[in-house]
Steps between C-alpha positions, in 0.01 A plus 500: 500500500649314210279201573182709501604672175556161337159382624333818373665471157416132483137572598485782240631278218256222597216755496601628155531143375153423639355809328652394171370147541156632593484720193615213280251262658211746473580547131450126463182501707657353813488628855802468722416456865805300589772653291752222509279200411288654223794686356702179491216328314461793264876521446524128432210524257657794314841333486346178367301696245812687388699176483235352270439805279854636461634210290187507283539871436863460396414195289232701315751779433752249364232335286394839362854573378568147372291517176685812385827311532363183335375666179672348199740718306454546124775240443299235688197492271270205565373353168121504465484164315745234378707641214410863582739714290449818707786639706288719730139558605485795259611282210249232600220758488617636162523151349158406639351814342657412165362145516149634568523739204632226267221258605238775461631579150484133400143475627404828332654382170316169521169675569523789249750377243754777571705640787387789718659830398493645852507373856152644557362259238634208705287579806302187594694289256626217717609638837595845369320766708428869452757581771771329295468759221707738717862484371647572846576153634692581820873482427419459129328693222306305238501602134261344250484545121237297324392439143234260377766248395766554772585670827805594707500517880794633700558535871764759585630524857522842660852404619674233293732255679552125534172464697304733267554390142302642211258265320366475145233280339333479161200311366705175501462507883873466574636731769850644458709666774801730524666646809718759324266661245139505385408142402408423140452197274876435499523487882534164672184299563365472851512133594 
């Protein structure tokens, strides 16, 4: 009796295995007539496919998290050009803005015989655009005071620290910086 029960259970588990294999094969468009041979081929195919795709999937996940870890910290600023005096990307943008305004003022003065009294007057003078009239410059706020014979441009950081110094420039074109207070004419020159 024990032998027949073992045979029956064995036959039942083979039947269930065959049903599972048949359903799996039919989902892939295959027809199992000889369960063992086609299932072995299908199983080998699926295992090979998994062996190929699994490492790629994990490699993509690792690659997706790698850039977040590789982003440079504020202390590892990469200079934009040789001799770049900026200490962060925000400072580089603020200094670039100041240089554009100073060049536009020089060009405006050469063309009209006096400096522009507002940033709006500088539009299309050199590379100064209408969008640059907006005083909100990311981490900085621009302030401009112009007269026909002089002007003052300041860039004040929203949060002052060693990587966000304040900047000051006049009509002489020299840019001054200070990391502890609002920059003025007495602040150290930006090299």
